[in-house]
C-alpha positions, 0 to 999 in steps of 0.5 A, a space after each residue: 895442730 893441737 895440744 891435749 891436756 887431761 886434768 884429773 880425768 876419771 870415768 865411773 860407770 853407774 852399774 859398778 858402784 864406786 869403781 872407776 874404770 879410769 881415775 886421776 889421769 893427768 897428762 899433756 900431749 904437746 902440739 905435733 907430739 906422738 904419745 902412746 898409751 900402753 898397758 894390759 887389757 882392761 887398764 883404761 887406755 881405750 876408755 881414756 881415748 874414747 873420752 877424748 873423742 867424745 865417745 864416752 862421757 867424763 865422770 870427773 876432771 877436764 879435757 882441753 884441746 888447744 886450751 878449750 874444754 871439750 867434755 860437753 862437745 859432740 864428737 864431730 865438733 872436736 876436729 879429730 879422726 879416730 882409727 879403730 882396730 876394726 877397719 870399718 870400711 864400706 865394702 860397696 865403695 872403692 878404696 878411692 871412695 872410702 878415703 874420700 867419704 868423710 871429706 865429701 860429708 864435709 862438702 869439701 871441693 871435688 878437686 881438693 878431695 881428689 888431691 888429698 886422696 891421691 896424696 894419702 894413697 901415695 903416702 901409704 902405698 895405695 895408688 894401685 889399689 884406688 879402683 879396687 874394693 876392700 874385699 880384694 885387699 889384704 888385711 894390711 892394705 885394708 888397714 892402710 885404707 882406714 889410715 888414709 881415710 883418717 889422714 886425708 882430711 888432715 885433722 888436727 888430732 888423730 886418735 888410734 886404738 889398737 890399729 895394728 893388732 889384727 896384723 902379723 908382726 912383720 906387717 905391724 912393724 912396717 906399718 908402724 914405721 910408715 905411720 910414724 913417718 907420715 905423722 911427722 911429715 904432716 905435723 899431726 898430734 897423735 895418741 896411740 893406744 896399744 898393749 905392745 911395748 915394742 910397737 909403742 917404742 917404735 911409733 911414739 915420742 913418749 909413752 904413758 903406761 897405764 894399769 888398773 885405771 891409773 896412769 903410772 908413768 909418762 916418759 920417752 921409750 928410752 927413759 922408761 927402759 932406763 928408769 921404769 920407776 916402779 915394779 909394775 911399769 918394769 914388768 909390763 916393759 919386760 925388764 927384770 926389776 922396777 928398782 933399776 935406775 930409781 
């Protein structure tokens, strides 16, 4: 699939002078690894994801996918899929057509599209919904359609920006478990943005904690809990003290 490597990546907006929204972010997401970027609103995690996707320009540093620098590549040439908090489904199309849409734009063979739509629908419990339109679905089902649409083309890299935040807790927990299972089965490299540390711990192999535009620490969920490394990380994880385990 894909390895992502960020080296001293920064983002500065022209209307904010010398202030960086993201500064000095360096980390590597290994092939087939599932990493979550965790942090409060405005910490720079979504901006970082957008730079990887090509939706935001990079002010400094480099982003590589499988060893190839992609800062100047257009988004559609990066062979990745993006799942947003907003389902962004086409209301006039059926669930089947929504899942198939991107593959049809790539002019994939009709039989291959049908096979992949069916497989994605089975993985996400949507087989009985394929002929329905989005307005007939619950919020959880709509998000499953959005996930199926991104997974069906089997991208080498999947980026997810708060994809479950609009759902209730029980539905979020179940869908997080399902998503983790599917990505492991497909061997897809994934980077997942969330502000919920429990959700991050459910889906991710490793978690990167961000605050004020900087990446504070990257570790496994267990490693972060046992050794947060700083008071800022400990506070965000709901631990009593950042000094524990240091």
